[in-house]
N, C-alpha and C positions, 0 to 999 in steps of 0.2 A: 596354241604356242608358236605360233612363227609371226605374229603380230609383237608378241611380246621378245621373242629373239631379232626382229627387226628393230624393236625401240633399242635393245642392249646393244645391238651391234652400233647403228647411229651412235647415240649415248658416247661409246668408246670411239668411232669417230671423230666424234665433236672433242672430246677430252682430247685426243692426242692432235689433233688442227690445232687448239687453242694451246695446249704446252708447244709445241714447233713455234707457232708463234712468236710465245714470249721467249722462248729460246734467243729465237732471232731478232727479237728486239732488244735482247739484255744484250747481244753481239752486237748488233748493229751500234747502241749507247755506248759500249765500250771503246770500239774502234774510234767514235766521235771524243769520245772522252779522253784518249790517248795521243790523237792526231792535237788533241787544244792544248794537253798538259807539253809536250813536247812544243812547241809552237809559242805557247806561253813561256816556257823556260827559254828556246832560241831570242826569243825578244829583248827577255831579260839579261843573258850574257851579252847580247848586242850593247844594250843601253850601259850595264857595268865596263863593257871593254871601252867604251866610248871615253870614260871615268878616266880609266889605269893605264891605257896610252895616253890620253892628256897628261898624267900625273908623272908616268915613264919617261914620257919625253920632255915632261919641262927640268926632271933631273939628268935625265941625258945632256941636256941642253947646255947644263948647269950645275956641273956636278960637285956632290955638297964636299963638304972636306970636314964636317966634325963624323966623330963616328956611329951616332944616333941616325942622322941624315944618311951617311952611306946605307944603313942599315935598312931603313926605310927604300931608299932607291932598290936596294936587292930584294926586296918583299916585294917592290912595283912588278919589278924586272921578272917575279918567280908566278907573281897573280896573273901578267899577260901569258908566259906560258900556259899555267893552270887553266885557263879559261879559254888557250884555243886564239887569242884574239889577231893574232895574224892573218886568219881568216877574214875577218872585219877590218880592220887597220890596215894589215900590214907589216914589217918588222918584225923583230924577234927581240933574243936576252942581247944582253952584252958578250 
C-alpha cells in the first residue's frame, strides 16, 4: 500500500511542478510580449512624430492662406500634441 501511496504522491508532485512551470513560462512570455509591444509602439510613434513635426514645422515657417491649408496645419498641430511629439522633437502647439 505504501508503494501505491508514494507513487500517487510523486505523480501529484510532478503534476504540481508541471503546472507551476507552465504558469511561470506563460508569465514570462506575457511579460516579454508586453515589453515588445510597448517598444514597437514607442518606435512607431517616434517615426510618425518625425513626419508630423516636419510637416508642422513647414506649415509654421510658411503659414497657409487658404481655409483648407489652415485646417490641415491645425490638424498637424493637434496630431503633434496627441502623439506627444514634444518628447521626441521638442516644440509644441501654436
